[in-house]
MIBA-141979 format. One record per residue (C-alpha): residue number from 1; residue in three letters; y, x, z. Coordinates in Angstrom, 2 decimals. Each point is the difference from the previous one (the first is absolute). Last residue first. Example, Ala and Ser with C-alpha at 12.3 -4.5 7.8 and 13.67 -1.06 7.14 Angstrom:
REM residues 2
<seq:2	type:SER	north:-1.06	east:13.67	up:7.14>
<seq:1	type:ALA	north:-3.44	east:-1.37	up:0.66>
//
This chain:
REM residues 372
<seq:372	type:UNK	north:42.12	east:19.09	up:-16.65>
<seq:371	type:UNK	north:3.45	east:-1.47	up:-0.20>
<seq:370	type:UNK	north:0.29	east:-0.44	up:-3.25>
<seq:369	type:UNK	north:-3.47	east:-2.34	up:0.50>
<seq:368	type:UNK	north:1.70	east:-2.01	up:2.86>
<seq:367	type:UNK	north:3.38	east:-0.88	up:-2.68>
<seq:366	type:UNK	north:-2.38	east:-1.26	up:-2.48>
<seq:365	type:UNK	north:-2.47	east:-2.18	up:2.92>
<seq:364	type:UNK	north:3.65	east:-1.48	up:1.14>
<seq:363	type:UNK	north:1.01	east:-0.77	up:-2.89>
<seq:362	type:UNK	north:-2.88	east:-2.16	up:-1.70>
<seq:361	type:UNK	north:-0.73	east:-1.97	up:3.37>
<seq:360	type:UNK	north:-3.54	east:2.02	up:0.93>
<seq:359	type:UNK	north:0.15	east:-0.63	up:3.66>
<seq:358	type:UNK	north:0.52	east:2.51	up:3.06>
<seq:357	type:UNK	north:-0.28	east:0.51	up:3.72>
<seq:356	type:UNK	north:0.16	east:-4.06	up:1.19>
<seq:355	type:UNK	north:-0.65	east:0.19	up:4.24>
<seq:354	type:UNK	north:-3.21	east:-1.70	up:0.48>
<seq:353	type:UNK	north:-1.68	east:-3.06	up:0.79>
<seq:352	type:UNK	north:-2.22	east:-2.65	up:2.15>
<seq:351	type:UNK	north:-2.85	east:-2.29	up:-0.57>
<seq:350	type:UNK	north:2.29	east:-3.15	up:0.53>
<seq:349	type:UNK	north:-2.08	east:-2.96	up:0.04>
<seq:348	type:UNK	north:0.95	east:-3.28	up:-1.61>
<seq:347	type:UNK	north:-1.59	east:0.90	up:-3.45>
<seq:346	type:UNK	north:-1.44	east:3.66	up:-0.18>
<seq:345	type:UNK	north:3.97	east:1.82	up:0.43>
<seq:344	type:UNK	north:0.96	east:3.23	up:-0.36>
<seq:343	type:UNK	north:3.79	east:1.46	up:1.24>
<seq:342	type:UNK	north:1.79	east:2.54	up:-2.11>
<seq:341	type:UNK	north:3.67	east:0.88	up:1.97>
<seq:340	type:UNK	north:2.48	east:1.23	up:-1.61>
<seq:339	type:UNK	north:0.14	east:3.94	up:0.67>
<seq:338	type:UNK	north:-0.02	east:0.03	up:-3.71>
<seq:337	type:UNK	north:1.71	east:-2.92	up:-2.62>
<seq:336	type:UNK	north:-2.75	east:-2.06	up:-1.82>
<seq:335	type:UNK	north:3.60	east:-1.88	up:-2.53>
<seq:334	type:UNK	north:-1.81	east:-1.99	up:-2.27>
<seq:333	type:UNK	north:-4.22	east:-0.87	up:-0.12>
<seq:332	type:UNK	north:-2.35	east:0.45	up:-3.01>
<seq:331	type:UNK	north:-2.87	east:-2.24	up:0.33>
<seq:330	type:UNK	north:-3.43	east:0.58	up:1.90>
<seq:329	type:UNK	north:1.04	east:2.66	up:1.63>
<seq:328	type:UNK	north:-1.54	east:3.11	up:0.60>
<seq:327	type:UNK	north:0.21	east:1.72	up:3.75>
<seq:326	type:UNK	north:-1.03	east:3.31	up:0.91>
<seq:325	type:UNK	north:-0.38	east:0.19	up:3.56>
<seq:324	type:UNK	north:0.47	east:3.27	up:1.88>
<seq:323	type:UNK	north:-2.12	east:0.39	up:3.44>
<seq:322	type:UNK	north:-0.72	east:3.90	up:-1.25>
<seq:321	type:UNK	north:-3.50	east:-0.78	up:-2.51>
<seq:320	type:UNK	north:1.91	east:-3.13	up:-1.59>
<seq:319	type:UNK	north:-0.37	east:-3.15	up:0.84>
<seq:318	type:UNK	north:0.04	east:-2.02	up:-3.20>
<seq:317	type:UNK	north:1.77	east:-3.58	up:-0.12>
<seq:316	type:UNK	north:-0.08	east:-2.88	up:-2.84>
<seq:315	type:UNK	north:3.30	east:-1.99	up:-0.65>
<seq:314	type:UNK	north:0.76	east:-3.51	up:0.30>
<seq:313	type:UNK	north:3.76	east:-1.15	up:0.82>
<seq:312	type:UNK	north:0.35	east:-1.12	up:3.34>
<seq:311	type:UNK	north:3.59	east:-2.19	up:-0.55>
<seq:310	type:UNK	north:3.22	east:2.05	up:1.01>
<seq:309	type:UNK	north:2.67	east:-0.30	up:2.36>
<seq:308	type:UNK	north:-1.33	east:3.04	up:2.58>
<seq:307	type:UNK	north:-1.18	east:2.66	up:-2.66>
<seq:306	type:UNK	north:-1.93	east:1.72	up:-1.45>
<seq:305	type:UNK	north:-2.64	east:-2.48	up:0.50>
<seq:304	type:UNK	north:-4.27	east:-0.88	up:-0.49>
<seq:303	type:UNK	north:-2.62	east:-1.05	up:-1.09>
<seq:302	type:UNK	north:-3.73	east:1.10	up:0.27>
<seq:301	type:UNK	north:-2.37	east:1.68	up:-2.46>
<seq:300	type:UNK	north:-2.21	east:2.81	up:1.56>
<seq:299	type:UNK	north:-0.88	east:3.67	up:0.06>
<seq:298	type:UNK	north:-0.84	east:2.63	up:2.41>
<seq:297	type:UNK	north:-0.74	east:-3.61	up:2.67>
<seq:296	type:UNK	north:1.00	east:-1.99	up:2.44>
<seq:295	type:UNK	north:2.60	east:2.59	up:1.27>
<seq:294	type:UNK	north:-0.49	east:1.12	up:3.85>
<seq:293	type:UNK	north:1.72	east:-1.01	up:2.96>
<seq:292	type:UNK	north:-0.09	east:-3.20	up:-0.14>
<seq:291	type:UNK	north:3.57	east:-0.05	up:-0.79>
<seq:290	type:UNK	north:0.09	east:2.43	up:-1.91>
<seq:289	type:UNK	north:2.91	east:2.82	up:-0.58>
<seq:288	type:UNK	north:0.25	east:1.68	up:-3.31>
<seq:287	type:UNK	north:0.86	east:3.54	up:-0.81>
<seq:286	type:UNK	north:2.51	east:0.46	up:-2.43>
<seq:285	type:UNK	north:0.09	east:-2.05	up:-3.44>
<seq:284	type:UNK	north:-0.50	east:-0.32	up:-3.62>
<seq:283	type:UNK	north:1.66	east:-2.06	up:-2.36>
<seq:282	type:UNK	north:-1.37	east:-1.93	up:-3.17>
<seq:281	type:UNK	north:1.70	east:-2.12	up:-2.54>
<seq:280	type:UNK	north:2.78	east:0.36	up:-0.09>
<seq:279	type:UNK	north:3.98	east:-1.35	up:-1.46>
<seq:278	type:UNK	north:3.05	east:0.77	up:1.29>
<seq:277	type:UNK	north:0.36	east:1.95	up:-3.45>
<seq:276	type:UNK	north:-1.42	east:-2.76	up:-2.02>
<seq:275	type:UNK	north:3.50	east:-1.75	up:1.25>
<seq:274	type:UNK	north:-0.20	east:-3.33	up:1.34>
<seq:273	type:UNK	north:2.89	east:-0.21	up:1.60>
<seq:272	type:UNK	north:2.00	east:1.09	up:-3.05>
<seq:271	type:UNK	north:2.24	east:2.97	up:-0.42>
<seq:270	type:UNK	north:-1.03	east:3.09	up:0.94>
<seq:269	type:UNK	north:0.78	east:2.62	up:3.18>
<seq:268	type:UNK	north:-1.11	east:3.73	up:0.46>
<seq:267	type:UNK	north:1.33	east:1.53	up:2.97>
<seq:266	type:UNK	north:0.32	east:3.87	up:0.02>
<seq:265	type:UNK	north:0.13	east:1.91	up:2.72>
<seq:264	type:UNK	north:-1.86	east:3.20	up:-1.56>
<seq:263	type:UNK	north:-2.26	east:0.21	up:2.75>
<seq:262	type:UNK	north:-0.10	east:-3.70	up:1.24>
<seq:261	type:UNK	north:-0.81	east:-1.60	up:-3.41>
<seq:260	type:UNK	north:0.68	east:-3.26	up:0.68>
<seq:259	type:UNK	north:-1.76	east:-2.75	up:-2.80>
<seq:258	type:UNK	north:1.02	east:-3.48	up:-1.82>
<seq:257	type:UNK	north:2.69	east:-1.27	up:2.07>
<seq:256	type:UNK	north:1.41	east:-3.23	up:-1.14>
<seq:255	type:UNK	north:2.78	east:-0.26	up:-3.05>
<seq:254	type:UNK	north:1.86	east:-3.73	up:-0.06>
<seq:253	type:UNK	north:0.91	east:-1.57	up:-3.82>
<seq:252	type:UNK	north:2.70	east:1.49	up:-2.61>
<seq:251	type:UNK	north:-2.16	east:0.67	up:-2.94>
<seq:250	type:UNK	north:-0.01	east:3.96	up:-0.48>
<seq:249	type:UNK	north:2.12	east:2.18	up:-2.97>
<seq:248	type:UNK	north:2.40	east:1.38	up:2.28>
<seq:247	type:UNK	north:-0.59	east:-1.26	up:3.87>
<seq:246	type:UNK	north:1.71	east:-2.21	up:1.75>
<seq:245	type:UNK	north:0.32	east:0.34	up:3.68>
<seq:244	type:UNK	north:-2.51	east:1.67	up:2.76>
<seq:243	type:UNK	north:0.99	east:-0.60	up:2.99>
<seq:242	type:UNK	north:-2.89	east:0.38	up:1.92>
<seq:241	type:UNK	north:0.41	east:-0.90	up:2.27>
<seq:240	type:UNK	north:-2.94	east:-3.32	up:0.05>
<seq:239	type:UNK	north:-2.76	east:-0.20	up:-2.92>
<seq:238	type:UNK	north:-2.73	east:1.15	up:2.41>
<seq:237	type:UNK	north:-3.70	east:0.42	up:-1.96>
<seq:236	type:UNK	north:-1.04	east:3.30	up:1.96>
<seq:235	type:UNK	north:2.37	east:0.69	up:2.68>
<seq:234	type:UNK	north:2.88	east:1.04	up:-0.19>
<seq:233	type:UNK	north:2.24	east:2.27	up:2.69>
<seq:232	type:UNK	north:-2.36	east:3.01	up:0.52>
<seq:231	type:UNK	north:1.32	east:0.85	up:-3.90>
<seq:230	type:UNK	north:3.01	east:0.83	up:1.30>
<seq:229	type:UNK	north:3.73	east:-1.32	up:-0.94>
<seq:228	type:UNK	north:-0.52	east:-0.27	up:-3.53>
<seq:227	type:UNK	north:1.45	east:0.87	up:-3.25>
<seq:226	type:UNK	north:0.28	east:-0.95	up:-3.30>
<seq:225	type:UNK	north:-1.21	east:-1.16	up:-2.95>
<seq:224	type:UNK	north:-2.17	east:3.40	up:-0.89>
<seq:223	type:UNK	north:-2.42	east:-0.81	up:-3.20>
<seq:222	type:UNK	north:-3.42	east:1.58	up:1.30>
<seq:221	type:UNK	north:-1.79	east:-2.87	up:-2.19>
<seq:220	type:UNK	north:-1.49	east:-1.82	up:3.40>
<seq:219	type:UNK	north:4.06	east:-0.78	up:0.38>
<seq:218	type:UNK	north:1.92	east:2.60	up:2.06>
<seq:217	type:UNK	north:2.05	east:0.36	up:3.78>
<seq:216	type:UNK	north:1.08	east:3.41	up:0.55>
<seq:215	type:UNK	north:0.70	east:1.53	up:3.65>
<seq:214	type:UNK	north:1.80	east:-0.97	up:2.84>
<seq:213	type:UNK	north:-1.84	east:1.24	up:3.82>
<seq:212	type:UNK	north:2.07	east:-2.18	up:2.63>
<seq:211	type:UNK	north:-0.92	east:0.85	up:3.34>
<seq:210	type:UNK	north:-3.34	east:-1.53	up:1.54>
<seq:209	type:UNK	north:0.37	east:-1.17	up:3.55>
<seq:208	type:UNK	north:3.25	east:-1.58	up:-0.14>
<seq:207	type:UNK	north:-0.26	east:-0.22	up:-3.83>
<seq:206	type:UNK	north:-2.91	east:-2.43	up:1.21>
<seq:205	type:UNK	north:2.46	east:-2.69	up:1.44>
<seq:204	type:UNK	north:1.80	east:0.02	up:-2.73>
<seq:203	type:UNK	north:-2.50	east:-0.20	up:-2.82>
<seq:202	type:UNK	north:-1.43	east:-3.20	up:2.39>
<seq:201	type:UNK	north:3.31	east:-2.24	up:-0.30>
<seq:200	type:UNK	north:0.14	east:-0.65	up:3.84>
<seq:199	type:UNK	north:-1.33	east:-3.50	up:0.99>
<seq:198	type:UNK	north:-2.96	east:1.76	up:2.74>
<seq:197	type:UNK	north:-0.68	east:3.95	up:-1.50>
<seq:196	type:UNK	north:-1.22	east:0.20	up:4.13>
<seq:195	type:UNK	north:-2.49	east:-2.94	up:-0.04>
<seq:194	type:UNK	north:-1.72	east:-0.43	up:-3.74>
<seq:193	type:UNK	north:0.17	east:-2.82	up:-1.93>
<seq:192	type:UNK	north:0.39	east:-3.27	up:0.72>
<seq:191	type:UNK	north:0.29	east:-2.02	up:3.48>
<seq:190	type:UNK	north:-0.95	east:-3.85	up:-0.14>
<seq:189	type:UNK	north:3.46	east:-1.98	up:0.83>
<seq:188	type:UNK	north:-0.54	east:-1.22	up:3.70>
<seq:187	type:UNK	north:-0.12	east:-3.59	up:-0.07>
<seq:186	type:UNK	north:-2.96	east:-0.64	up:2.15>
<seq:185	type:UNK	north:0.80	east:3.31	up:2.13>
<seq:184	type:UNK	north:1.57	east:-2.01	up:3.11>
<seq:183	type:UNK	north:-3.06	east:-2.04	up:0.21>
<seq:182	type:UNK	north:-0.13	east:-3.49	up:0.68>
<seq:181	type:UNK	north:-3.35	east:-0.90	up:-0.80>
<seq:180	type:UNK	north:0.03	east:-2.38	up:-2.35>
<seq:179	type:UNK	north:2.48	east:2.56	up:-2.01>
<seq:178	type:UNK	north:-2.13	east:2.97	up:0.95>
<seq:177	type:UNK	north:-3.09	east:-1.73	up:-2.05>
<seq:176	type:UNK	north:1.62	east:-1.98	up:-2.77>
<seq:175	type:UNK	north:1.21	east:3.64	up:-0.76>
<seq:174	type:UNK	north:-3.70	east:1.32	up:0.40>
<seq:173	type:UNK	north:-1.83	east:-3.07	up:-2.13>
<seq:172	type:UNK	north:3.63	east:0.50	up:-2.86>
<seq:171	type:UNK	north:-2.18	east:3.96	up:-0.15>
<seq:170	type:UNK	north:-2.70	east:-0.96	up:-0.21>
<seq:169	type:UNK	north:-3.18	east:0.61	up:2.82>
<seq:168	type:UNK	north:-3.96	east:1.41	up:-0.60>
<seq:167	type:UNK	north:1.83	east:3.47	up:0.88>
<seq:166	type:UNK	north:2.59	east:-1.31	up:3.16>
<seq:165	type:UNK	north:-2.30	east:0.92	up:2.56>
<seq:164	type:UNK	north:-0.39	east:3.95	up:-1.10>
<seq:163	type:UNK	north:-1.91	east:1.52	up:2.49>
<seq:162	type:UNK	north:-1.02	east:3.81	up:0.59>
<seq:161	type:UNK	north:-2.67	east:2.23	up:2.22>
<seq:160	type:UNK	north:-3.23	east:-0.23	up:-2.08>
<seq:159	type:UNK	north:2.80	east:0.33	up:-3.24>
<seq:158	type:UNK	north:1.30	east:2.99	up:1.81>
<seq:157	type:UNK	north:-3.21	east:1.84	up:0.82>
<seq:156	type:UNK	north:-1.73	east:-1.15	up:-3.62>
<seq:155	type:UNK	north:3.26	east:1.72	up:-1.94>
<seq:154	type:UNK	north:3.21	east:-0.82	up:-0.71>
<seq:153	type:UNK	north:1.46	east:2.02	up:-3.12>
<seq:152	type:UNK	north:0.11	east:-3.73	up:-2.64>
<seq:151	type:UNK	north:2.68	east:-1.20	up:2.38>
<seq:150	type:UNK	north:3.18	east:-0.45	up:-2.50>
<seq:149	type:UNK	north:-2.16	east:-1.72	up:-2.87>
<seq:148	type:UNK	north:-1.66	east:-2.23	up:2.24>
<seq:147	type:UNK	north:3.55	east:-1.53	up:0.95>
<seq:146	type:UNK	north:-0.89	east:-3.79	up:-2.07>
<seq:145	type:UNK	north:3.45	east:-1.79	up:0.35>
<seq:144	type:UNK	north:-0.32	east:-1.89	up:-3.90>
<seq:143	type:UNK	north:-3.38	east:0.02	up:0.84>
<seq:142	type:UNK	north:-0.12	east:-2.27	up:2.65>
<seq:141	type:UNK	north:-3.39	east:0.45	up:1.42>
<seq:140	type:UNK	north:0.06	east:3.60	up:0.90>
<seq:139	type:UNK	north:-1.80	east:2.14	up:-1.98>
<seq:138	type:UNK	north:-3.42	east:1.33	up:2.08>
<seq:137	type:UNK	north:-0.32	east:3.35	up:2.07>
<seq:136	type:UNK	north:-3.88	east:0.51	up:1.09>
<seq:135	type:UNK	north:-1.49	east:0.65	up:3.43>
<seq:134	type:UNK	north:-4.16	east:1.62	up:-0.67>
<seq:133	type:UNK	north:-2.93	east:-1.18	up:1.17>
<seq:132	type:UNK	north:-0.45	east:-2.32	up:-2.56>
<seq:131	type:UNK	north:3.47	east:-1.94	up:0.04>
<seq:130	type:UNK	north:2.22	east:0.36	up:2.91>
<seq:129	type:UNK	north:3.88	east:-1.69	up:-1.39>
<seq:128	type:UNK	north:2.87	east:0.75	up:-0.28>
<seq:127	type:UNK	north:2.94	east:-1.99	up:-1.65>
<seq:126	type:UNK	north:3.26	east:1.72	up:-1.02>
<seq:125	type:UNK	north:3.97	east:-2.14	up:-0.10>
<seq:124	type:UNK	north:1.04	east:2.77	up:2.73>
<seq:123	type:UNK	north:1.34	east:-1.51	up:3.02>
<seq:122	type:UNK	north:-1.72	east:2.19	up:2.67>
<seq:121	type:UNK	north:-2.45	east:0.31	up:2.47>
<seq:120	type:UNK	north:-1.81	east:2.33	up:1.99>
<seq:119	type:UNK	north:-3.07	east:0.87	up:1.96>
<seq:118	type:UNK	north:-1.74	east:0.38	up:2.78>
<seq:117	type:UNK	north:3.70	east:0.21	up:2.40>
<seq:116	type:UNK	north:-0.36	east:2.57	up:3.11>
<seq:115	type:UNK	north:4.53	east:1.27	up:-0.99>
<seq:114	type:UNK	north:-1.70	east:3.06	up:-0.33>
<seq:113	type:UNK	north:-2.50	east:-2.09	up:-3.17>
<seq:112	type:UNK	north:3.31	east:-1.68	up:-0.87>
<seq:111	type:UNK	north:2.10	east:3.73	up:-0.56>
<seq:110	type:UNK	north:-3.17	east:1.56	up:-2.07>
<seq:109	type:UNK	north:0.08	east:-2.94	up:-2.11>
<seq:108	type:UNK	north:3.76	east:0.05	up:-0.56>
<seq:107	type:UNK	north:-0.57	east:4.01	up:-0.40>
<seq:106	type:UNK	north:-2.89	east:-0.88	up:-2.57>
<seq:105	type:UNK	north:0.34	east:-3.03	up:-1.99>
<seq:104	type:UNK	north:3.39	east:-0.98	up:-0.03>
<seq:103	type:UNK	north:1.29	east:4.11	up:0.07>
<seq:102	type:UNK	north:-2.16	east:1.81	up:-2.10>
<seq:101	type:UNK	north:-1.61	east:-2.33	up:-2.00>
<seq:100	type:UNK	north:1.83	east:-2.70	up:-0.63>
<seq:99	type:UNK	north:3.88	east:3.05	up:-0.38>
<seq:98	type:UNK	north:-2.94	east:1.18	up:-2.71>
<seq:97	type:UNK	north:0.24	east:-3.25	up:-2.12>
<seq:96	type:UNK	north:3.48	east:-1.04	up:0.24>
<seq:95	type:UNK	north:1.60	east:3.62	up:-0.77>
<seq:94	type:UNK	north:-1.05	east:-0.54	up:-3.48>
<seq:93	type:UNK	north:0.17	east:2.19	up:-1.89>
<seq:92	type:UNK	north:1.97	east:1.56	up:-3.46>
<seq:91	type:UNK	north:-0.54	east:3.77	up:-0.94>
<seq:90	type:UNK	north:2.27	east:2.05	up:-1.48>
<seq:89	type:UNK	north:-0.67	east:2.69	up:2.70>
<seq:88	type:UNK	north:3.04	east:-0.60	up:1.34>
<seq:87	type:UNK	north:-0.85	east:-3.70	up:0.69>
<seq:86	type:UNK	north:-3.94	east:1.19	up:1.49>
<seq:85	type:UNK	north:1.99	east:2.90	up:2.15>
<seq:84	type:UNK	north:1.58	east:-3.24	up:0.76>
<seq:83	type:UNK	north:-1.47	east:-2.34	up:1.50>
<seq:82	type:UNK	north:-2.63	east:2.22	up:1.25>
<seq:81	type:UNK	north:2.25	east:1.09	up:2.32>
<seq:80	type:UNK	north:0.94	east:-3.36	up:0.59>
<seq:79	type:UNK	north:-3.80	east:-1.38	up:1.37>
<seq:78	type:UNK	north:-1.67	east:1.71	up:2.22>
<seq:77	type:UNK	north:3.33	east:2.47	up:1.71>
<seq:76	type:UNK	north:3.02	east:-2.04	up:-0.44>
<seq:75	type:UNK	north:-2.28	east:-3.32	up:1.18>
<seq:74	type:UNK	north:-2.02	east:1.64	up:3.12>
<seq:73	type:UNK	north:3.44	east:0.89	up:0.63>
<seq:72	type:UNK	north:1.33	east:-2.76	up:0.00>
<seq:71	type:UNK	north:-3.18	east:-1.97	up:2.06>
<seq:70	type:UNK	north:2.31	east:-1.45	up:3.05>
<seq:69	type:UNK	north:-2.83	east:-2.95	up:1.20>
<seq:68	type:UNK	north:1.50	east:-3.04	up:1.69>
<seq:67	type:UNK	north:-1.69	east:-2.50	up:2.18>
<seq:66	type:UNK	north:0.11	east:-3.61	up:-0.30>
<seq:65	type:UNK	north:-1.36	east:-2.92	up:2.54>
<seq:64	type:UNK	north:-0.78	east:-3.03	up:-1.20>
<seq:63	type:UNK	north:1.13	east:-3.53	up:0.08>
<seq:62	type:UNK	north:0.21	east:-0.66	up:-3.58>
<seq:61	type:UNK	north:4.01	east:-0.81	up:0.47>
<seq:60	type:UNK	north:0.29	east:3.09	up:1.80>
<seq:59	type:UNK	north:-2.83	east:1.78	up:-2.76>
<seq:58	type:UNK	north:3.28	east:-0.96	up:-2.85>
<seq:57	type:UNK	north:3.27	east:0.73	up:1.99>
<seq:56	type:UNK	north:-1.85	east:3.12	up:1.17>
<seq:55	type:UNK	north:-0.84	east:0.84	up:-3.82>
<seq:54	type:UNK	north:3.92	east:-1.45	up:-1.46>
<seq:53	type:UNK	north:1.17	east:2.95	up:2.42>
<seq:52	type:UNK	north:-1.64	east:2.82	up:-1.29>
<seq:51	type:UNK	north:0.51	east:-1.55	up:-3.92>
<seq:50	type:UNK	north:3.32	east:0.14	up:0.68>
<seq:49	type:UNK	north:0.03	east:3.11	up:1.45>
<seq:48	type:UNK	north:-2.04	east:1.30	up:-2.93>
<seq:47	type:UNK	north:2.08	east:-1.31	up:-2.99>
<seq:46	type:UNK	north:0.18	east:2.80	up:-1.61>
<seq:45	type:UNK	north:2.99	east:0.05	up:-2.66>
<seq:44	type:UNK	north:1.13	east:3.10	up:-0.77>
<seq:43	type:UNK	north:1.95	east:2.82	up:1.22>
<seq:42	type:UNK	north:-0.02	east:-0.03	up:3.55>
<seq:41	type:UNK	north:-2.77	east:2.13	up:0.00>
<seq:40	type:UNK	north:-2.52	east:-2.18	up:0.89>
<seq:39	type:UNK	north:-2.76	east:1.95	up:2.44>
<seq:38	type:UNK	north:-3.27	east:-1.93	up:-1.37>
<seq:37	type:UNK	north:-3.22	east:-1.19	up:1.39>
<seq:36	type:UNK	north:0.51	east:-2.02	up:3.21>
<seq:35	type:UNK	north:-3.30	east:-2.30	up:-0.14>
<seq:34	type:UNK	north:0.64	east:-3.19	up:2.10>
<seq:33	type:UNK	north:-3.23	east:-0.93	up:2.22>
<seq:32	type:UNK	north:-0.70	east:-3.31	up:0.77>
<seq:31	type:UNK	north:-2.32	east:-1.49	up:2.65>
<seq:30	type:UNK	north:-4.15	east:-1.82	up:-0.43>
<seq:29	type:UNK	north:-2.08	east:-2.28	up:1.86>
<seq:28	type:UNK	north:-1.42	east:-2.27	up:-2.53>
<seq:27	type:UNK	north:0.40	east:-4.17	up:0.75>
<seq:26	type:UNK	north:-0.95	east:-0.17	up:-3.36>
<seq:25	type:UNK	north:4.36	east:-1.30	up:-0.04>
<seq:24	type:UNK	north:0.84	east:3.84	up:1.15>
<seq:23	type:UNK	north:-1.81	east:1.19	up:-3.69>
<seq:22	type:UNK	north:1.71	east:-2.26	up:-1.55>
<seq:21	type:UNK	north:3.51	east:1.25	up:1.42>
<seq:20	type:UNK	north:-0.59	east:3.57	up:-0.13>
<seq:19	type:UNK	north:-1.43	east:-0.22	up:-4.12>
<seq:18	type:UNK	north:3.43	east:-2.53	up:0.03>
<seq:17	type:UNK	north:2.30	east:2.22	up:0.87>
<seq:16	type:UNK	north:-1.10	east:2.77	up:-1.67>
<seq:15	type:UNK	north:-0.12	east:-1.52	up:-3.38>
<seq:14	type:UNK	north:4.31	east:-1.42	up:1.27>
<seq:13	type:UNK	north:1.30	east:3.22	up:0.09>
<seq:12	type:UNK	north:1.08	east:2.01	up:3.29>
<seq:11	type:UNK	north:-2.95	east:1.99	up:-0.66>
<seq:10	type:UNK	north:-2.49	east:-0.01	up:2.63>
<seq:9	type:UNK	north:-2.62	east:1.13	up:0.19>
<seq:8	type:UNK	north:-2.82	east:-1.59	up:1.74>
<seq:7	type:UNK	north:-2.57	east:1.71	up:2.66>
<seq:6	type:UNK	north:-2.90	east:-2.39	up:0.80>
<seq:5	type:UNK	north:-2.20	east:0.29	up:2.98>
<seq:4	type:UNK	north:2.71	east:0.57	up:2.78>
<seq:3	type:UNK	north:0.22	east:1.90	up:2.64>
<seq:2	type:UNK	north:-1.33	east:-2.17	up:3.63>
<seq:1	type:UNK	north:3.31	east:-0.21	up:2.56>
//
């Protein structure tokens, strides 16, 4: 039996099932591969076994073989260890970005080639194009489902071997195709969040690895308002979990995290989701990754996202000598968070991106000066 030309990453969800179905309907020689990336600790709701059964059932309906690979050790070392280290440092990482780079488009691609395949396919909502001798990552047609933000760390070799069959489809069309094809995943709810956390409380999960370290909650003037269980349990702009009741002399309005002083274990909060303490106009990044292999120029205008569900914002990018970026936005941005991903675009083309290192948000800048 000859090896398949393409290996489809089947996750047990509707998107990967339809990606496989479309390739099979087009007459392509394919097989599925289910990746086991996390060994559940028994305390959460990571549904790996349910997903595995659904992937097997979907491949059976499509009429293709399915392979299995265990990447849990690689995930633990390449993704989860970084996740914990970033939270311990007071940053907010994006493990989906790292998972795509280290697991789905590295170890999975290697496994597919070991099976004799020339290419891989996934159920991501994104597109790939080849223009002017270079491979490009493009936004998906369905802007509400576009996942190019999570794929910005891919490079030329990976894109050359990758297919995204859902890139030109709307999510509603994907559901319809799945139902018409009788796929067992047609009505399955989309997965949200991170598998290793599942449906459990995020703080409860994180406390298993980063024990509570109580400290003061203060307002931007330094007034002590209460106590927090650990600054690493919170992220900028967060409202939930502060457990601040009425504060004398302040209106009965919700409080939001506006800064974290990890060194002194102090959490700063302010009232109002549009607090000026959450606003920034500039950021510095870590060393950037460029999908084309290099930056378009040392200074150029483009648009950028600093979080996944956010409209792209106009900015000016300067590439510094060490490969990091200095970015100035055309208007203030809310709750730009160190550790999250800055992803750059020219129209629908994803240029690449980098982890956010710092911003000029007023309180963050003040704390940085005090620490210097």
